[in-house]
GUKELUM-135295 format. One record per residue: residue in one letter; x, y, z of N, C-alpha, C in turn. Coordinates in steps of 0.1 Angstrom, whole numbers, plus 5000, padded with zeros to 4 digits. Layout:
+---+-------+--------+------+--------+---------+------+-------+--------+------+
: r : neast : nnorth :  nup : caeast : canorth : caup : ceast : cnorth :  cup :
+---+-------+--------+------+--------+---------+------+-------+--------+------+
: A :     X :      Y :    Z :      X :       Y :    Z :     X :      Y :    Z :
...
+---+-------+--------+------+--------+---------+------+-------+--------+------+
# end
This chain:
+---+-------+--------+------+--------+---------+------+-------+--------+------+
: r : neast : nnorth :  nup : caeast : canorth : caup : ceast : cnorth :  cup :
+---+-------+--------+------+--------+---------+------+-------+--------+------+
: M :  1185 :   5448 : 3453 :   1174 :    5452 : 3462 :  1163 :   5458 : 3453 :
: R :  1151 :   5452 : 3453 :   1141 :    5457 : 3444 :  1127 :   5453 : 3449 :
: V :  1118 :   5462 : 3449 :   1103 :    5459 : 3450 :  1098 :   5463 : 3436 :
: W :  1092 :   5454 : 3429 :   1087 :    5456 : 3416 :  1074 :   5465 : 3416 :
: D :  1071 :   5472 : 3406 :   1060 :    5480 : 3405 :  1050 :   5475 : 3394 :
: I :  1049 :   5462 : 3394 :   1040 :    5455 : 3385 :  1031 :   5446 : 3394 :
: P :  1020 :   5442 : 3389 :   1011 :    5433 : 3397 :  1019 :   5421 : 3402 :
: V :  1017 :   5417 : 3415 :   1024 :    5405 : 3420 :  1020 :   5393 : 3413 :
: S :  1008 :   5392 : 3407 :   1003 :    5381 : 3400 :  1011 :   5378 : 3388 :
: K :  1018 :   5388 : 3383 :   1027 :    5386 : 3371 :  1041 :   5380 : 3374 :
: L :  1045 :   5381 : 3387 :   1058 :    5376 : 3390 :  1059 :   5361 : 3391 :
: C :  1070 :   5356 : 3387 :   1073 :    5342 : 3388 :  1076 :   5339 : 3403 :
: N :  1076 :   5327 : 3407 :   1078 :    5324 : 3422 :  1091 :   5330 : 3427 :
: K :  1101 :   5329 : 3419 :   1114 :    5334 : 3424 :  1114 :   5349 : 3427 :
: H :  1108 :   5356 : 3418 :   1107 :    5371 : 3420 :  1096 :   5375 : 3430 :
: L :  1086 :   5367 : 3431 :   1076 :    5369 : 3442 :  1082 :   5367 : 3456 :
: L :  1089 :   5356 : 3458 :   1095 :    5353 : 3471 :  1107 :   5363 : 3473 :
: G :  1114 :   5366 : 3463 :   1125 :    5375 : 3465 :  1120 :   5389 : 3469 :
: E :  1110 :   5393 : 3463 :   1104 :    5406 : 3466 :  1099 :   5406 : 3481 :
: H :  1094 :   5395 : 3485 :   1089 :    5394 : 3499 :  1101 :   5397 : 3509 :
: G :  1112 :   5391 : 3506 :   1124 :    5393 : 3514 :  1129 :   5407 : 3514 :
: E :  1128 :   5413 : 3502 :   1133 :    5427 : 3500 :  1123 :   5437 : 3508 :
: I :  1110 :   5434 : 3508 :   1101 :    5442 : 3515 :  1104 :   5442 : 3530 :
: H :  1107 :   5430 : 3535 :   1111 :    5429 : 3549 :  1124 :   5437 : 3552 :
: A :  1133 :   5436 : 3543 :   1146 :    5442 : 3545 :  1144 :   5458 : 3546 :
: I :  1137 :   5463 : 3536 :   1134 :    5477 : 3535 :  1126 :   5482 : 3547 :
: W :  1116 :   5474 : 3551 :   1108 :    5478 : 3562 :  1117 :   5479 : 3575 :
: N :  1125 :   5469 : 3577 :   1134 :    5470 : 3589 :  1144 :   5481 : 3589 :
: I :  1149 :   5484 : 3577 :   1159 :    5495 : 3576 :  1152 :   5508 : 3580 :
: L :  1140 :   5510 : 3574 :   1132 :    5522 : 3577 :  1127 :   5524 : 3591 :
: I :  1122 :   5513 : 3597 :   1116 :    5515 : 3610 :  1127 :   5516 : 3621 :
: R :  1139 :   5510 : 3617 :   1150 :    5511 : 3627 :  1160 :   5522 : 3624 :
: N :  1157 :   5529 : 3613 :   1166 :    5540 : 3608 :  1181 :   5534 : 3607 :
: S :  1182 :   5522 : 3601 :   1195 :    5516 : 3600 :  1203 :   5522 : 3589 :
: Q :  1216 :   5519 : 3590 :   1225 :    5524 : 3579 :  1226 :   5512 : 3569 :
: G :  1238 :   5511 : 3563 :   1239 :    5500 : 3553 :  1232 :   5503 : 3540 :
: Y :  1221 :   5497 : 3538 :   1213 :    5499 : 3526 :  1203 :   5511 : 3528 :
: G :  1204 :   5518 : 3538 :   1196 :    5530 : 3541 :  1196 :   5540 : 3530 :
: N :  1207 :   5541 : 3523 :   1209 :    5551 : 3512 :  1207 :   5545 : 3498 :
: H :  1203 :   5532 : 3498 :   1201 :    5526 : 3485 :  1188 :   5532 : 3479 :
: P :  1188 :   5535 : 3466 :   1177 :    5542 : 3459 :  1164 :   5534 : 3462 :
: E :  1164 :   5521 : 3462 :   1152 :    5513 : 3464 :  1146 :   5515 : 3478 :
: T :  1155 :   5517 : 3488 :   1151 :    5519 : 3501 :  1146 :   5534 : 3503 :
: R :  1153 :   5543 : 3497 :   1150 :    5557 : 3499 :  1136 :   5561 : 3493 :
: R :  1132 :   5554 : 3482 :   1119 :    5557 : 3476 :  1108 :   5553 : 3484 :
: W :  1110 :   5545 : 3495 :   1099 :    5541 : 3504 :  1099 :   5550 : 3516 :
: E :  1108 :   5559 : 3518 :   1108 :    5568 : 3530 :  1095 :   5576 : 3530 :
: G :  1088 :   5576 : 3541 :   1075 :    5583 : 3542 :  1064 :   5576 : 3535 :
: K :  1066 :   5563 : 3532 :   1056 :    5556 : 3525 :  1055 :   5542 : 3530 :
: L :  1056 :   5540 : 3543 :   1055 :    5527 : 3550 :  1041 :   5521 : 3547 :
: K :  1031 :   5529 : 3546 :   1017 :    5524 : 3544 :  1017 :   5517 : 3530 :
: A :  1023 :   5524 : 3520 :   1024 :    5518 : 3507 :  1032 :   5505 : 3507 :
: L :  1043 :   5505 : 3514 :   1051 :    5493 : 3515 :  1044 :   5482 : 3522 :
: Y :  1036 :   5485 : 3533 :   1028 :    5475 : 3540 :  1018 :   5470 : 3530 :
: N :  1011 :   5478 : 3522 :   1001 :    5474 : 3513 :  1007 :   5464 : 3502 :
: R :  1019 :   5467 : 3497 :   1026 :    5459 : 3488 :  1029 :   5445 : 3494 :
: H :  1033 :   5445 : 3507 :   1035 :    5433 : 3514 :  1023 :   5425 : 3515 :
: E :  1012 :   5431 : 3518 :   0999 :    5423 : 3519 :  0995 :   5417 : 3505 :
: E :  0997 :   5425 : 3495 :   0994 :    5419 : 3481 :  1003 :   5407 : 3478 :
: N :  1016 :   5409 : 3482 :   1026 :    5399 : 3480 :  1022 :   5386 : 3488 :
: V :  1018 :   5388 : 3500 :   1014 :    5376 : 3509 :  1002 :   5369 : 3503 :
: Q :  0992 :   5377 : 3499 :   0980 :    5371 : 3493 :  0983 :   5362 : 3481 :
: E :  0992 :   5367 : 3473 :   0997 :    5359 : 3461 :  1005 :   5347 : 3465 :
: M :  1013 :   5349 : 3475 :   1021 :    5337 : 3480 :  1011 :   5326 : 3485 :
: M :  1002 :   5330 : 3492 :   0992 :    5320 : 3498 :  0984 :   5314 : 3486 :
: R :  0980 :   5322 : 3477 :   0972 :    5317 : 3465 :  0980 :   5306 : 3458 :
: R :  0994 :   5308 : 3458 :   1002 :    5298 : 3451 :  1006 :   5286 : 3460 :
: G :  1001 :   5286 : 3473 :   1004 :    5275 : 3481 :  1016 :   5277 : 3491 :
: F :  1022 :   5289 : 3491 :   1033 :    5291 : 3500 :  1027 :   5295 : 3514 :
: K :  1035 :   5292 : 3524 :   1031 :    5296 : 3538 :  1038 :   5309 : 3541 :
: H :  1031 :   5317 : 3550 :   1036 :    5330 : 3554 :  1036 :   5331 : 3569 :
: K :  1047 :   5334 : 3575 :   1048 :    5335 : 3589 :  1055 :   5348 : 3594 :
: S :  1056 :   5358 : 3585 :   1064 :    5370 : 3589 :  1055 :   5383 : 3586 :
: S :  1046 :   5385 : 3594 :   1037 :    5397 : 3593 :  1045 :   5410 : 3596 :
: L :  1040 :   5421 : 3590 :   1045 :    5434 : 3594 :  1036 :   5440 : 3604 :
: D :  1041 :   5449 : 3613 :   1033 :    5456 : 3623 :  1025 :   5467 : 3616 :
: S :  1012 :   5465 : 3615 :   1004 :    5475 : 3608 :  1004 :   5489 : 3615 :
: S :  1007 :   5489 : 3628 :   1007 :    5501 : 3636 :  1018 :   5510 : 3632 :
: L :  1028 :   5505 : 3625 :   1040 :    5512 : 3620 :  1038 :   5517 : 3606 :
: A :  1027 :   5513 : 3600 :   1025 :    5516 : 3585 :  1019 :   5530 : 3584 :
: G :  1028 :   5540 : 3585 :   1023 :    5554 : 3583 :  1027 :   5559 : 3570 :
: G :  1025 :   5572 : 3568 :   1029 :    5578 : 3556 :  1019 :   5576 : 3545 :
: R :  1024 :   5578 : 3533 :   1016 :    5578 : 3521 :  1012 :   5563 : 3517 :
: E :  1000 :   5562 : 3511 :   0995 :    5549 : 3508 :  0999 :   5545 : 3494 :
: C :  1004 :   5554 : 3486 :   1007 :    5551 : 3472 :  1022 :   5554 : 3469 :
: Q :  1028 :   5545 : 3461 :   1042 :    5546 : 3457 :  1042 :   5552 : 3443 :
: D :  1047 :   5564 : 3442 :   1047 :    5571 : 3429 :  1061 :   5575 : 3425 :
: E :  1071 :   5570 : 3431 :   1085 :    5572 : 3429 :  1091 :   5559 : 3424 :
: F :  1099 :   5560 : 3413 :   1105 :    5548 : 3407 :  1120 :   5549 : 3405 :
: V :  1127 :   5538 : 3408 :   1141 :    5537 : 3404 :  1142 :   5535 : 3389 :
: N :  1133 :   5525 : 3384 :   1131 :    5523 : 3370 :  1116 :   5524 : 3367 :
: T :  1113 :   5529 : 3355 :   1099 :    5530 : 3352 :  1093 :   5516 : 3351 :
: R :  1080 :   5515 : 3351 :   1073 :    5502 : 3349 :  1078 :   5495 : 3336 :
: E :  1079 :   5503 : 3326 :   1083 :    5498 : 3313 :  1097 :   5492 : 3313 :
: E :  1106 :   5500 : 3320 :   1120 :    5495 : 3322 :  1120 :   5482 : 3330 :
: Q :  1111 :   5481 : 3340 :   1111 :    5469 : 3349 :  1106 :   5457 : 3341 :
: L :  1096 :   5460 : 3332 :   1091 :    5449 : 3324 :  1102 :   5444 : 3314 :
: K :  1110 :   5453 : 3309 :   1121 :    5449 : 3300 :  1131 :   5441 : 3308 :
: I :  1134 :   5445 : 3320 :   1144 :    5438 : 3328 :  1139 :   5424 : 3331 :
: L :  1127 :   5423 : 3335 :   1121 :    5409 : 3337 :  1121 :   5401 : 3325 :
: K :  1117 :   5406 : 3314 :   1116 :    5399 : 3301 :  1130 :   5393 : 3298 :
: G :  1140 :   5401 : 3300 :   1154 :    5397 : 3298 :  1159 :   5385 : 3306 :
: K :  1152 :   5383 : 3317 :   1156 :    5373 : 3326 :  1151 :   5359 : 3322 :
: K :  1140 :   5359 : 3314 :   1134 :    5347 : 3309 :  1132 :   5337 : 3320 :
: C :  1125 :   5342 : 3330 :   1123 :    5335 : 3343 :  1110 :   5329 : 3345 :
: G :  1100 :   5332 : 3337 :   1087 :    5327 : 3340 :  1077 :   5337 : 3345 :
: C :  1081 :   5350 : 3346 :   1072 :    5360 : 3349 :  1062 :   5362 : 3337 :
: V :  1050 :   5364 : 3340 :   1039 :    5365 : 3330 :  1038 :   5380 : 3326 :
: L :  1044 :   5384 : 3316 :   1045 :    5398 : 3313 :  1038 :   5402 : 3300 :
: D :  1033 :   5392 : 3292 :   1027 :    5396 : 3279 :  1012 :   5395 : 3280 :
: E :  1006 :   5393 : 3291 :   0991 :    5392 : 3292 :  0985 :   5406 : 3293 :
+---+-------+--------+------+--------+---------+------+-------+--------+------+
# end
């Protein structure tokens, strides 16, 4: 479970689409106060920051559409409360870049 903290334009298709699914999972866990992954560090860092998660979703969707993907799963903006900025990290941006570079997946990380 991960929402990256690097620009969506840098993500390969696999990570872009994967992140989109993760955003929806985290969103649903938080708005429904679900158990399961509710205590996962990636989920917990978004508590009180649904506006930031909503914004990341919108960035993700714009990039998906730019690449020719279709999008049919909007989030309810009326539920997007809390802080607009994510400043809490499971891994630092530098660590995330290192993780992605190790995957050799097509993410554009050296620009």
